N, C-alpha and C positions, 0 to 999 in steps of 0.2 A: 504494500500500500504506500501511496505517495501523497504527501501534503501538497495540494495544488494552489491553495490560497489561504492567506491569513489576514484577517481584518481586526484592527484594534481600535477601540473607542475609549479614549481617556475618560476616566470617571473617578477623579481623586476625592476620596472622602476624608483625607488627612486633616482638613480644616475643622472637621467636627469630631475628630477622634477616631475615625475609622481607618482601616488599613487597606481597603480596596483601592487600587490605583487605576484600573481599567477593566473593561469587559471585552472579550475577544470572541471571534467566530473563526472556525477552521473548516476548510473544505478539503475533503479527502477523495482523491481519484476523480475529481469533478462529478461525484455522484452522492456524496454524503456530507451534509452540513451539520456541524455541532455548534450550537449557539450557547451563550451565557456562561462562557468560561471566564472566571474572575482571575485577574492578576492581583495577588495579595502580597503586601510587603510584610515580611516577618519582623519580629521584634529585634532581630540582629541586623536588619537592613536588606537581607536577601529577598528575592522574588520567587514566589511559587504559584502554582495554578490550583484553583479550586474548580473542579468540574461540576456541571449542573446537578442540583439536588432538588428533592421535593420532601415535604413533610409527610410522614406516614400517619396513619390513624392513631398511632400511639404517641405522636408528637416528636418522634425522632426524625432527623434528616437522613435520607438514604440517597445514594448515588443513582442518577438516571443514566449517566454515561460513565464507564470505567474502562480505561485501556488495560487489557490483560497482559500484553507483551511489554516488558520493561524497556526494551530498546525503542519501541514505537512510542511509548509514553514519554520517554526522554526526548525523542525527536519532536514531538508536539510541543513539549515544554520549551525546548530550545528555540523552535521557530516562533512561538508566541512571544517569548521574552525578548528575543532579538528584534522582532518587529516593534515591540513596545519601546525598547531602548533606542532604536533608529528614529521612531517618531518623536520621542522626548529628547533626543540628542544627548543621551546619557553616556 
């Protein structure tokens, strides 16, 4: 599988105490679109991704999308974070 497009929408919640810095969309093989990937800044300053989640009937959040292959998951993370840094000129 190949990542064919990454779109990043800056959404900085830092001014109100949040850690979400942007929301992203990833298109895979020009046939699958994953929306609502959050780019979150960790307490140590690094960036990580939070894949889409929904609240279950018990009130817990569960993943809607979850990459199962570690290498593919890392390639998505790298593509999204690189695009974010390019947009923000970090």
